[in-house]
C-alpha positions in Angstrom: 5.7 -31.3 9.0 2.2 -31.5 7.3 1.8 -29.6 4.1 -0.8 -27.3 5.5 1.7 -25.9 8.0 4.1 -24.8 5.3 3.5 -21.3 3.8 4.4 -22.1 0.2 2.2 -24.5 -1.6 4.3 -25.2 -4.6 7.8 -24.9 -6.1 6.5 -22.2 -8.4 5.5 -20.1 -5.4 8.9 -20.7 -3.8 10.8 -19.7 -6.9 8.5 -16.7 -7.5 9.0 -15.5 -3.9 12.8 -15.7 -4.2 12.7 -13.8 -7.5 10.2 -11.1 -6.5 11.1 -10.2 -3.0 11.6 -6.4 -2.8 12.7 -6.3 1.0 14.1 -8.6 3.7 10.8 -7.8 5.5 9.0 -9.9 2.8 10.6 -13.1 4.1 9.6 -12.3 7.7 6.0 -11.2 7.0 5.1 -13.7 4.3 4.1 -16.7 6.5 2.0 -14.5 8.8 0.3 -12.8 5.9 -0.5 -16.0 4.1 -1.9 -17.5 7.3 -4.0 -14.4 7.9 -5.6 -14.8 4.5 -6.2 -18.5 5.1 -3.6 -19.2 2.4 -5.9 -17.9 -0.2 -5.4 -14.7 -2.3 -5.9 -11.8 0.1 -6.3 -8.1 -0.2 -4.1 -5.1 0.8 -3.8 -1.4 1.1 -0.4 0.2 0.7 -0.2 3.8 1.7 2.9 5.5 0.6 3.1 3.1 -2.3 5.9 5.1 -3.9 6.4 3.7 -7.5 4.7 0.5 -6.7 7.8 -1.6 -7.3 11.0 -0.5 -5.4 10.5 -1.1 -1.7 6.9 -2.3 -2.2 5.5 -4.2 0.7 2.7 -5.8 -1.5 4.6 -6.5 -4.8 5.5 -10.1 -3.8 1.9 -10.9 -2.5 0.5 -9.7 -5.8 3.0 -11.3 -8.1 3.3 -14.7 -6.5 0.1 -15.2 -4.5 -2.7 -13.5 -6.4 -3.4 -10.8 -3.9 -4.9 -7.4 -5.1 -5.7 -4.2 -3.4 -5.2 -0.5 -3.3 -2.0 1.5 -3.8 -2.2 5.0 -2.4 0.4 7.6 -3.2 0.1 11.4 -2.6 3.3 12.8 -4.4 2.1 13.8 -7.8 5.5 13.0 -9.5 5.8 9.6 -7.7 2.2 8.8 -8.5 2.9 9.4 -12.2 5.6 6.7 -12.0 3.2 4.4 -9.9 0.6 4.8 -12.6 3.0 3.3 -15.2 4.2 0.4 -13.0 2.7 -2.9 -14.2 0.5 -4.4 -11.3 -2.5 -6.6 -11.3 -5.3 -5.2 -13.3 -7.6 -5.6 -10.2 -5.2 -3.5 -8.1 -6.4 0.1 -7.9 -3.8 3.0 -8.0 -5.1 6.1 -6.2 -3.5 9.5 -6.2 -4.5 10.8 -2.8 -3.4 11.7 0.7 -5.2 10.4 3.7 -6.9 12.9 6.0 -9.8 13.5 8.4 -13.4 13.6 7.4 -14.4 17.1 6.0 -11.0 18.0 4.5 -10.7 18.0 0.8 -6.9 18.7 0.4 -3.8 19.1 2.5 -0.3 20.5 2.0 2.3 17.8 1.9 6.1 18.0 2.1 7.6 15.4 -0.4 11.2 16.5 -0.4 12.7 17.8 2.8 15.6 19.3 0.7 13.3 21.4 -1.4 14.3 25.0 -1.7 11.8 26.2 -4.4 9.4 28.0 -2.0 6.5 26.7 0.1 4.0 26.4 -2.8 6.3 24.1 -4.8 7.8 22.2 -1.8 4.4 21.6 -0.2 1.8 21.2 -2.9 -1.8 20.8 -2.0 -3.0 17.1 -2.5 -6.6 15.9 -2.5 -7.4 13.7 0.4 -10.0 11.5 2.1 -10.3 9.4 5.2 -8.7 5.9 4.6 -12.0 4.0 4.8 -13.6 6.2 2.1 -10.6 5.7 -0.2 -10.8 1.9 0.4 -14.6 1.8 -0.2 -14.3 4.0 -3.4 -11.6 1.6 -4.7 -13.8 -1.4 -4.0 -11.8 -2.8 -1.1 -13.7 -1.9 2.1 -11.9 -4.6 4.2 -8.3 -5.9 3.8 -6.0 -8.5 5.2 -2.9 -6.3 5.2 -2.2 -2.6 5.6 1.2 -1.3 4.7 1.8 2.2 5.9 4.9 4.3 5.0 4.1 8.0 5.2 7.3 9.5 6.6 6.1 10.3 10.2 2.4 10.9 9.5 1.3 7.3 10.4 -0.6 8.4 13.5 -2.7 10.9 11.5 -3.6 8.2 8.9 -4.6 5.8 11.6 -6.7 8.4 13.4 -8.9 8.6 10.2 -9.6 4.9 10.7 -10.5 5.2 14.4 -12.6 8.2 13.7 -14.6 6.5 11.0 -15.2 3.3 13.1 -16.1 5.1 16.3 
């Protein structure tokens, strides 16, 4: 097989990929994502970035292949952990939710088991449409969108369609 068809360009990348994989999905998606970026360092947006480490869909791309992008997390407590997670200095960490144009904040449920009352269980979080967040972070276009927002995926994607229409 010609080298150009193999998705890892070096032994270093292979070892790094084995060491840094955070999910079995990484092994499945990696060849496709590297091909989509032309086997160069690409860009990403990860919505529902959590702590930026555990379960991250972009950690491997950043650590082993030089990708950079935007990590978006709405939960204030989780974002404080994300802010402390070491990532590429060029990757932006954004505390926000994604919402339609014209809204400035939304109430979000972060823990379905919460019993502390509506205000504490569903705090208001600042929000913007996804294209605005990406533009403000310096990444108006990306190669990969990772979306994990606990059932609100359609609402997030509608902000992209509305902006593009």
